[in-house]
N, C-alpha and C positions, 0 to 999 in steps of 0.2 A: 675628222680625226678617226683613227681606227678604234673599234670597240675593244679589241684585245689590249690595247694600250691603257684604256681607261678602267678596265675591269679590276686590276689590283688596287687602284685608288678607291673605287667604290666599295670593295670588300673591307679595306682598311677603315674607311669612314663608318661603315656599318658596325664593325667590331668595336670601335671607340664609342659609338652611341650605346651599344649594349653594356659595355663596361661601366660607363658613367651612370647608366640607369640602375645597374645592380648596386653600385656604390651608394647612390642616393637612397635606395631601399634599405641598405644596411644602416645608414645614418639615421633614417627615420625610425627604424626599429630600436636603435640605441637610444634615441631621444625619448621614445615612448617608454622604454624600460626605465630610464632615469626619472620620468614623470611618476612612476609607480613607487618611488622611494617615499617612505614616511619615517618620522623619528622612531627609532627602535629597530629599524630594519637592518639586517646584516648585509654588508656589501664587500666586494673584492675590487680593489683599484686595478688599473691597468698595469701597475707595477707589482701586483701580487700581494698587496697588503690587505688583511682582513680587518674590518672595523665595523662599528655600529653607528648608524646615522643619529646625530643629536639634533641638528638644526639644518634647515634647507633655506638658502637664499635664492636670489635671482640667478646668479652665475656660479655661486659657491655652495659648498656643503660642509658642515662641521661634523667631523668624525671623531668618535671616541676610540682611540687606539688601545688603550688599557684603562682600567678604572681610574678616573680623574685626569687622564691624559687626553687632551683634545687637540685637533689639528684642522686647519681649514684647507680644503681641496677645491679645485675647479670641478664643476659638475661633469665636464668632459673626461675627467680622470677616473670616473667610476666605470669599471669594466663589466661588472655583473651585479645584479640585485639578487640575493640568495633567499631561498625559502628558509624558514626558521629551523626546520629539521636538518637541512644541509649545513647551515651555518654552525649549529651546535655540534654536529658530527665533526666538522673540520676544525673548528676553533677550540671547543671544549672537550672533544673526544666522547661526546654523549651520543650513543646510538638510540634509535627509536625503541629497540627491544629493551634496552637498559632503562629508558625513561618510563616505560609502562610497567616494569617489574613483573612481567609475565614469566612463568617458569619455562625453561628451555626443555623441549621434548626432543629426544634423540631421533635420528632418521630411521633407525631399525631397533628392534627389541633385543639384539644380541648383547648389548652392554648391560641390559637389565638381568639377563639370565646367566651370564658368564660367572665362573667362580673367581673370586679375587686372586690376583696374581701374588706369587710368593714374594716376601720381602727380601730383596737382594742385598740389603745392608747387613743382614744377620750373617754371622760366621758359622757356617755349617760344615761338618766333617764330610758330608756326602757330596759337596760341590766339587766338580771336576777341576783339576788344575789346568791352567792355560799354558800352552807352549808358546813362549815369547821369542822363540828363535835362538835361545842360548844353547850353546853346545854342552853336552854332558862331559863331565871330567873323566868318566870311565871310557869314553870313546877313544879309539886308537889315534895317537898323535901322528900326523904326517905333514906333508908339505901343504900349507894353507893357500899357496898361490894357485891361481887357475892354470890349467895346462897350456893355454895359449899365451901366457906371459903377461896378460893384461890385468891390471888391478886398479881399484878405485876410479874406474871410469876413464882410464888413460886411453888415448886414441891409438897409440903405437906400442910396440913391444919395448921391454926394458933394455 
């Protein structure tokens, strides 16, 4: 048989071998990640639900979805085991900076040296009046229609 005829089949078999090999590596990594689950760990399911691990069985895991609300999931349904800081940031909205109660320091010193801005809620006589596009009553009254005959966004003339 001709080598040119067999070449596409050889390439196809090699590509399939590489794809199955990478899929096996992903499965092994996911199984290893699930083995690191311990009670109290925050997880995300493959459906996108965040919960805390309560109990771990052979093929199942009991998750606490809300205080006092438990559900049993298959171990394969766990998509990610999260670090405590990441879980608290996502679920509870607690950032690491908030948890340590450290003071926030500005990036530059300009906010420390600037004069306080004037209170815009006070009614001052010196505040300039804003022109909101209203016509003055003293202006000469004329034909308000545009010269091309178009008004209010009409496409053609009247």
